[in-house]
N, C-alpha and C positions, 0 to 999 in steps of 0.2 A: 370794329376791328382795330388792332394796333399795327402800325407800320414800323418796322425795324429796318433802318438804313445803314448799310455797312460799307465802310471803306475797304480796300484791299491792301495796298502796299502799306507794310509796316503794322497793319492791323490783323488781317487773316494770315498773312505770311511774312517772312523775315526780309523779303527783298524790298528795297526802297523805290525801285522803278522797273516793274516787270516788263514794261514795254521795251526795255533795253535787250530783253533775252531773245535769242534768235532761234527759231525752229530749225530742224525738228527737235521736239522735246521728248526726252525719255523720262518716265515716271517709274520711280521706285518707292512704293508706300506713300509717305508724306513728303517725299523729296522729288524735285524736277531737276534734270540736268539739261542744259541747252546745247546747242551745236558747238559752242565754244568752251563747254565744260563748266560754265557758270551754273551755280546751284541756287534754287529757291526751296524753301522749307515751309510747309504749313506750320503754324504754331500749335503746340500741344493742346489737344482738346477741340480744335476747330470742327472736326466732323461730328463729334458727339453734341457739340453745341448746336451746330446747324440743324441736326436732327431734332433736338429738343425744341429749338425756337420755330421750326417749321410747323409745329403742331399748335403754336400759340400766337404767332405773328404772321403778317404778311412780311416776306423778307424781300429786300431789293438791294441794289448796289448803287452807290454814287462814287465813281472812281475817275480820277484824272489819269487816263492811261489810253492806250490804242487798242480798241476792241479786237482787231485782228490778230494782235499779239496775246492778249489776256484771255479772251474767251476760250481759245483752245487749252489754256492752263486750267481754267475752272472745269471745262469738259473732261480733260485728262484725269483730273483728281476726282471726277464724278460729282461736282458741286453745282454745276450750272443750272440743274433743273430745280434747285431750292428757291431760285429767285424769280419774281414777277417784275416785268418791264425794267430789267437792270439797265443802268446807264454807265457805260465805260466810254468815255470820250476824251479827246486830246485837248481839253481845256480845263482850267481850274474852277469854272463856275458851278459848283455843287448846288447852289441855291436854285439854279435853272434846272438842273438835272432832277432834283428832288420835286420841284414844282410840276415838271412834266410828268413825272411817275405819279404823283397824286392825281393830277388830271386825268390820266389814263385809267387809273384805278376807279375814280369817281364815275367816269363815263360808262363803266361796265357794271356799276351798281354797288361798289364798295363804299361804306360809310366809315371814315377813319376818325376814331375818337382820340387818338394820340400818335404822335410821330416821335420816334426815338432814333437819334443819329449816333453812330459809334464810329470814331476815327481815332488814330493815334496822335493826330495834331489838331490844335484848336484854331488853326489859321482860317478856316472856312465858316466858323460858327456865327460870326458877326453878320456876314452876308446873308447866310440862311435865315437868321432871325429877323431880317428886314421883311421877309416874305412869310416866315412861320415864327411869330414872336414866341409862341408856346412850346416850340420844339424842346424836347429833353435831349441834352447832349451828355454823352458819356465818352470821356477820354480814356481810350485803351491804354493800359500800362500805367495810368495815373490813378483814375478812379477804380479800375478794375486791373489787377495785376496778372489775371489768368482768365481763360474762358470759363472755368468754374466760378470765379468771383463775378464775372459778368452775368452769368446765369443767376447767381444768388441776388445781385442787384436788381435784375429784371423781375425775379420772383417777388421781391419785396416791394416793387414799384417805386423805389426811391428816385 
């Protein structure tokens, strides 16, 4: 199986720090409004992409955020159940997040042939490559300008 690791802020949605949002959240389609009327929008095509990807990859999250703020966002959009062993933690060590997810998956019998990491920023990739030198990195909005392009990249296996 292939593992597809996704970032959240700036990758799945347009907010740069969803941990700053304050419940209660109101959901209107692909938009969230928090208690102070701040908005977060899913990027176009996220839902279709996750549905497509969930049939081809093990999906997980590595996000520098507060789970108590962000999990309800994913749940409210109906996206939480796409992910296995997601890591949403209040630190930037995504290498450790991915390592622990891989350990959890292998402990229950998954054999991972490839790990693909998608993030809007490249700041974590050098640290991740110290543990997973062969990880494939796709920088969202640079390598893929939309979720349709991301899907095409993944289909080609580039």
